[in-house]
N, C-alpha and C positions, 0 to 999 in steps of 0.2 A: 722916236717919241720926243716931243719938246717939253719944256717946263710947263707950258700951259696945259698939257695933256695929263699931268700928274694929278692923282687924287689928293686933294688938300682939304683939311678940316677947316671950317669957318671959325671954330672955337676950340682949338686943341687944348688938352690938359697941360698945365704947367707942372712938370714933375721934378723941377729943380729943388735942391735942398736949401733949407735955411742956412745961414752962416754957421750956426752951431752944428747942424747936421752934417754940413760939408766938411768941417774940421774933423768930426768924428769918423766920417766915411774915409777921409784921406788917411787917417791913422789906421783904420781897420784894414784897408787895402795894403798899406805899406807893411803892417805887421804880418799880414798873410804871406806876402812874398818872402819876408825875412824868415819866418818860421818854416815855410815850405822848403826853402833852400837848406835850412839847417837840418830838417828831418830827412832830406834826401842825402845828407852826408857829403855835400859838395859846397863849394864856396863861390861859384861863378854862375852866371846866367847868360844865355844867348838869346837875342831877339832880332827878328827881321824888321827892318825899318822901311816903311813904305812911303813916308812923308805924309801919311794920313793921321787923323786925330787919335784913332785907337792905338796904333803902335807907338805914337809919340807919347801918349799918356802913360802907357805901360812902361816905356823906357824911362820916363821921368820918375815914376813910382819906384822902379827897380833901382835907379841911381840913388834915390833917397833911402831906400831900404837897405841896400847892400854896399853903397859907396860906388862912385863912378869907376873905380879900378876893377870892380868885380863884374862889370857889365860889358858885353861885347855886342855891338850892333852890326848887322849885316844888311847892306843896301844891295838888293838883287834885281837890277833892271833887266828887262827883256825888250824886244823890238817894239812893243806897244806902249811902253811907259813914257810918260811925259818927263822931259829933262828937267823942267823947273821943279816938279814934285820930287824927283830924285835928289836934286840939289837941296831942297828943303830938308830932306831926310839927313843929308850929310851935315847941314848947318845945325840941325837939332842935336845931333851927336856931339858936335863941337861945343855947342852951348852947354850941354850937360856934362861935358868933360869925359865922355866915355869913348873908348877905342872903337873904331869901326873900320870895316873893309867894304869895298865895292866889288861885288862878285857877280858879274853878269851871268844869267842863267840861259841865255839864248842858245848856246851850243847844246846844253842838255835837252832843251825843248826840241830843237831841230833834229838831233840824233834820235830821240825817241819817236818823233813823228815819222822819220825815215823808216823805222822798223814797222810802223803801222800806218801806211800812207792814207788810209781812209779817214784817219783822224783830222787831216788837213781840211777836209770838206765839211767839218762839223765845228762851227764857231765855239759852241759850248765845250766840246771835248778839248779843243785847243786851249781855251781859257782855263779849264781845270788842269790841263797839263802844265801850264805855266805856274799855277799855284802849287801844284805838287812838286815841281822842280825846286821851288823855293824851300819847301819843307825838307826835301832831300839835302839841300845845302845846310839848312839850319841844324839838322841832326848830325850831319857829318862833322861840322865844326864843334858842336856840343860834345860829341863822343870824343873827339881829339883833345878837348880841353877839360874833360870831366865836369861838364856843366849841364844845367837843365835848360830846356827850351821854354821860354815864356810865350804864352798865347796872347792874342790881342782881341779875341772875340768878345762882344758885349751881349747884354741881355736881349736886346731887340733882335739882333741877327741870329742868336741862338734859337729863339722861340719860333722864328719863321724859317729856320734852316738855311739862312743865307750865309753859307760857308761851304767850302769844298771838303767833302768827306775824304779823309786821309790826305788832306792838303792843309789849309790853315786851321782845320779842326783837329789836326794831329799835333798835339803839344803836351807838355807835362803839367801845366796848370794855366788857369785863366783868371788873372787878377781882377779884371773888370767885368766878369761874367754876370754880376748882379746889378749892373748899371744900365739903364736905358740910354739911348743915344744922347738925349738931352743932358743927362747927368754926366756922361763921359765928357761932353764939351765943357760943362761947368767945372769938372775936376781938372781938365786940361788947362783951362785958364787959371785956375787956382795954383797949379803947379808951375806956371810960367811958360807954358807952351805958346809960341807965337800965334797971334790971331790969324796969320796967313795959313796956318795949319788948323787951328781950332775951328775956324769958320769955313773951311774948304768944303766944297761939294765932294762927298765920299766916292771913291772908286776902288774897286778890287783889282784893277790892273789886269783884267782878263783879256781884253781886246782894245783896239784903238778907240779912244774917245768914250770908253765905257764909263758909265756912272751907276752907282747903286740904285738911286731913286728912279732913274729912267728904266732900268731893267725890271725893277719891282712894280713900277707904275704908281707908287705911293710915296709921298714925302715922309721923311723920318718922324717929324712931329706927329703926323697923322698915325703912322704905325705905332709909335709909342702910346698914343692915346687909346687906340683900339686894343692893343695888347693889355694895357693896364686895366682898362674898364671891362672888356668883354672876355678875352682869353684867360687872363689871370684873376680878374675881379668878379667874373660871373654875371655881369650886367647883360641882360638880353640884347641881341643884335639890334633890334629896332630901337630900343632905348639908347643904346650906345650911339647909333647913327644920329638920332635926334639930339643927343647931348652935345656932340662935337660938330654937328653940321656936315655930315657926309651922306651919300647914298647908302642905303642898306647893303647894296651889292658890294661896296667896298669893304664893309665889315665882314661880309660873307667870304670874300676873296682872301682876306687876311686870315680868317679862321681856317680856310682850306690850306693855306700855306703852313700853318701850325700843325694841322693834322697830318698832312702828307709828309712832313719832314720829321716825324716822330722817330723814324729809324736812325736819323743822324744823332739823336740825343741819347742813344742807348748802345750798349755793347752788341756786337753781332750775335744773333740768336743761334742756338743749337737745339738739337732734339731733346725732349725730356729724357730723364734717366729711365732705363727699361725696368 
């Protein structure tokens, strides 16, 4: 899929905060991290650094909330990751003054795939395996350091289920869970995250040259608009499509993503009590 194939709204909603709202939201997210760590009875946090805007924003929030010395960044490249993006992750850690380690996960991925060779023939399965390998490392380090694992999922991706179950969805808390992608970018810039990261095309690092928008078929500003208006705002699909200037089928497809991913946003079910 090329950029020209992506569903793009003619008139997407501007969901960014006013200056006053942004300052309040920054304080709110920072307080959340500080209070969560305190309630957990620990003093440290571990975060996987991908070089993307979400993990960079959470790392900056954590550094502000806990102090740089209490945050440990983990850069976990695999064979499909872009070296430039991984370098940006390291530079961000240095900018924030947080300790970081580069821990390649390729060996974990390859060893696991050797145990189940059929996985190699399924691009999605291999992509999810890479994400889950990073989670394994996150929690191994956090256990050893008596720390919590900070998640980097945002509101947009949570609502459409764009995360790996028991992968990047397996964390102790999600500081930016209430922020649409537009708002994450805005907060990132306010926190001093470099524009090379804040404005980068998002990728989950699941396979070579993978990008989120190409996989989803919809630009993030369009996703934000449909979710805010139709899925969370209750505006009918036809009116939503007309308001932002997309085909009604695009709204329908996003709604389907939301409904099909409900299982990712809840605990695994069990039978009713007899």
